[in-house]
Each structure stands twice: as C-alpha cells, then as structure tokens.
C-alpha positions in Angstrom: -12.4 16.9 0.2 -13.0 16.3 -3.5 -16.5 15.0 -4.3 -15.3 11.6 -5.5 -13.3 11.1 -2.3 -16.3 12.1 -0.1 -18.6 9.6 -2.0 -16.0 6.9 -1.7 -15.6 7.4 2.1 -19.3 7.7 2.7 -20.1 4.6 0.7 -17.4 2.7 2.5 -18.8 3.9 5.8 -22.3 2.8 4.9 -21.1 -0.6 3.7 -19.5 -1.2 7.1 -22.3 0.4 9.1 -24.9 -2.2 8.0 -24.5 -5.8 9.4 -27.4 -7.8 7.9 -26.5 -11.2 6.6 -26.7 -12.4 3.0 -25.7 -11.0 -0.4 -26.1 -7.2 -0.6 -26.0 -4.7 -3.4 -25.5 -0.9 -3.6 -28.1 1.2 -5.4 -27.4 1.6 -9.2 -25.2 4.4 -10.5 -28.1 6.6 -11.5 -29.6 6.4 -8.0 -26.3 7.1 -6.3 -25.7 10.1 -8.5 -29.1 11.5 -7.4 -28.6 10.7 -3.7 -25.2 12.5 -3.6 -26.0 15.3 -6.1 -23.0 14.5 -8.3 -22.5 13.3 -11.9 -22.5 9.6 -12.8 -18.9 10.0 -13.8 -18.0 11.0 -10.1 -20.0 7.9 -8.9 -18.1 5.7 -11.4 -14.8 7.0 -10.1 -15.8 6.2 -6.5 -17.0 2.7 -7.5 -13.7 2.1 -9.3 -11.8 2.8 -6.1 -14.1 0.5 -4.1 -13.6 -2.2 -6.7 -9.8 -1.8 -6.7 -9.6 -2.2 -2.9 -11.8 -5.3 -3.1 -15.0 -4.1 -1.3 -17.4 -4.3 -4.2 -17.7 -6.0 -7.6 -19.6 -4.7 -10.5 -21.5 -7.4 -12.4 -22.7 -6.3 -15.9 -26.5 -6.6 -16.0 -26.7 -7.6 -12.3 -25.5 -4.6 -10.3 -23.0 -3.5 -7.7 -22.4 -6.3 -5.2 -20.8 -5.9 -1.8 -18.0 -8.5 -1.1 -19.0 -9.9 2.3 -15.7 -11.5 2.9 -14.1 -8.0 2.7 -16.6 -6.6 5.2 -15.8 -9.3 7.8 -12.1 -8.3 8.0 -10.2 -5.1 8.9 -9.5 -3.0 5.8 -6.4 -0.9 5.1 -5.6 0.7 1.8 -3.4 3.6 0.8 -2.7 5.8 -2.2 -0.5 3.1 -3.8 -2.5 -0.1 -3.0 -5.7 1.4 -4.3 -4.1 1.7 -7.7 -4.1 -0.9 -10.4 -0.7 -2.2 -11.6 -1.2 -0.6 -15.0 -1.3 2.8 -13.3 2.1 2.2 -11.6 5.6 2.0 -13.1 9.2 2.0 -11.7 12.5 3.4 -12.7 15.7 2.0 -11.1 18.1 4.6 -9.9 20.8 2.3 -8.5 21.6 -1.3 -7.6 24.6 -2.4 -5.5 25.8 -5.6 -3.8 27.4 -4.7 -0.5 28.2 -5.9 3.0 25.4 -5.1 5.5 25.7 -2.8 8.4 25.1 -4.3 11.9 21.4 -3.5 11.9 20.7 -5.2 8.5 22.9 -8.2 9.4 20.8 -8.6 12.6 17.5 -8.1 10.9 18.2 -10.6 8.1 20.0 -13.1 10.3 23.1 -13.1 8.1 26.4 -14.7 8.9 29.7 -12.7 8.7 30.7 -12.0 5.1 27.2 -12.5 3.6 26.1 -9.8 1.2 22.9 -7.8 0.7 21.5 -6.1 -2.4 20.6 -2.4 -2.0 18.7 -0.6 -4.7 16.9 2.7 -5.2 13.9 3.1 -7.5 11.4 5.8 -8.3 7.7 4.9 -8.3 5.4 6.7 -10.8 1.6 6.7 -10.3 -0.3 7.9 -13.4 3.1 8.9 -14.8 3.9 11.3 -11.9 6.9 10.5 -9.6 5.5 10.2 -6.1 7.9 7.9 -4.2 11.6 7.2 -3.7 12.2 3.7 -2.4 15.5 2.3 -1.0 15.3 -1.4 -0.3 17.7 -4.1 0.9 17.4 -7.9 0.3 19.8 -10.8 1.2 21.8 -11.9 -1.8 21.7 -15.6 -0.7 17.9 -15.6 -1.1 17.7 -13.6 -4.3 21.0 -14.1 -6.2 19.5 -13.1 -9.6 18.1 -9.7 -8.7 18.2 -7.4 -11.8 17.0 -4.1 -13.1 14.1 -5.9 -14.8 12.9 -7.3 -11.5 13.3 -4.0 -9.7 11.2 -2.2 -12.3 8.3 -4.6 -11.7 6.5 -6.0 -8.7 9.0 -7.1 -6.0 6.4 -9.1 -4.2 5.6 -11.1 -7.3 9.3 -11.8 -7.7 9.5 -13.1 -4.1 6.5 -15.3 -4.7 8.0 -16.6 -7.9 10.9 -17.9 -5.9 8.6 -20.2 -4.0 8.6 -18.1 -0.8 5.4 -17.5 1.0 4.9 -13.9 2.4 3.4 -13.8 5.9 3.4 -10.2 7.1 4.4 -6.7 6.2 5.5 -4.6 9.2 5.1 -0.8 8.5 5.9 2.4 10.4 5.2 6.0 9.4 6.9 9.3 10.1 6.2 12.8 8.8 9.3 14.3 7.2 10.5 17.0 4.8 11.9 16.3 1.4 15.7 16.8 1.1 17.5 18.5 -1.8 18.6 15.2 -3.3 15.1 13.7 -3.0 13.5 16.8 -4.4 15.7 16.6 -7.5 14.5 13.0 -8.1 10.8 13.7 -7.5 10.7 17.0 -9.3 9.4 18.9 -6.3 10.7 21.6 -4.0 13.1 21.0 -1.1 11.4 21.0 2.3 8.0 19.8 0.9 6.1 17.7 3.4 6.3 14.0 2.9 5.8 10.6 4.6 8.6 8.3 5.4 7.3 4.7 5.3 9.6 2.0 6.8 8.8 -1.5 5.8 9.9 -5.0 6.7 8.6 -8.0 4.6 8.4 -11.2 6.6 8.2 -14.7 5.2 6.2 -17.6 6.7 8.5 -18.9 9.4 9.4 -15.4 10.5 12.4 -14.7 8.3 12.8 -11.1 7.0 13.2 -10.9 3.2 13.2 -7.1 2.7 13.8 -3.9 4.5 12.8 -0.7 2.7 12.4 3.0 3.3 10.0 5.0 1.2 9.7 8.8 0.8 6.2 9.6 -0.5 5.0 13.1 -1.4 1.4 12.1 -2.1 0.5 9.7 0.7 -2.9 9.0 2.1 -4.2 6.0 4.0 -7.6 4.7 5.1 -8.2 2.2 7.9 -11.5 0.4 8.7 -10.9 -1.6 11.9 -13.0 -3.0 14.8 -13.2 -0.9 17.9 -10.7 -2.2 20.5 -12.2 -1.9 24.0 -9.2 -3.5 25.6 -6.9 -0.9 24.2 -9.1 2.0 25.3 -9.2 0.5 28.9 -5.4 0.1 28.9 -4.9 3.7 27.8 -7.3 4.9 30.5 -5.3 3.0 33.1 -8.1 0.6 33.8 -6.3 -2.6 32.8 
C-alpha cells in the first residue's frame, strides 16, 4: 500500500474509532508528518482525499476539523467519488434511441412502443481512460438528451429536470476486459476489471437509469456499523 493510502486509511480509522462528543480537530500537518514518518506533501495528499469524501474540512488559520455529521453515518467512497469533478471528464462513444428489451421495459415500467436512450461513454480520471459506461434512460422522461449532457454529470442533468434522486442500487462482479473494451481503454485484452451495475431510483420508486460500467482501476472503501443481527442470521441463530 502506498504511504498516502495508508495514512488516509489510518486517519479515517482513527476518526471513527473515537466517539467523544463536540467539535474535534486532527493534529496539524507538521505533527502528522512526524507521527507517520512521511513528508508533509504525503500528509497533504491524504487530507485532500478526506476533504473530498466529506470527512474533514481544512479551515485556514484554524486547523483540520472533523465533520461530525459524516462520522454519524455510514461512509462509502470509491475511486471515482473521491475525485473532484475537475479531475474527471467524459467522451461520448455512441448515442441511440431504440425500443427496449423486455428487461429494460419491465425495469422502467414502459408501455409498449415507448423508447429508451442508450449511450456509451468513456470516463477519464486525471486524463487517463479508466471506465466504459453503457447507460439507458427512458426517452419520455429525458427527451432532450444530447452529447453535451452525456459528457457532463448525468445526475446533475436529472436534478435539473426537477426530479429528486432517492437511491442508487449497485452490484459488483470481477471480470476480464474484452478485446473491444481494451481498444477503448488502451489496455490489454484479459486485464482484470470490475463490472459495476447501477440502477438510479427517483423518489417514489421509479427507475430513471440503468447502467453497466467496466472499470480497470476500481477501489472502494466502506465504513459501516457492525451488524449483529446479520452475523446471528449467518450463524443460523436467527
């Protein structure tokens, strides 16, 4: 594990280990560098990640403050959501209007003859292609979907339409990159990757997007409460 990643994980662990009430701060950069035996640059990189995922905030002249509202909730972040939007860009590969297959028609709750959009885009992080995303949306809800929209934040587009996003349902599966995917991502065929299947759900329960992502640089961190009921169920005690 790289030094900055270890420092990030260890600071995050310490933040969640301590449960005293009231505003809390981390030690200053200089002290953290001494404690971990690393450069202040490495500490700064770790803090930037903690800021980006909403766990701390750096107040000039005041210090590094822990966001207590973040500590009181489960935390999930991955190699995309930890990045700022100015570090991410998209390039559309294709956009089509088509009739849905049976599964998409069922998921979106479409009537016979209603169309969906299907698009493919590349996601670049720090100017490196890391994801291929194929997404589907109902045309009746998003009649003006364009290349310009696809090459920006899709969630912001959905919100701009007056919809309220409720949940994101996500599943993961380890896969190998196909020849066609390797050509788009500039990597070798057969390279390990993560297939990420998503459903975006609006308030009221309606599905607004179904997507499948192939990611060649995926990582994910979870900080969640221990679930005793689940352990008991798995042990056959419930």
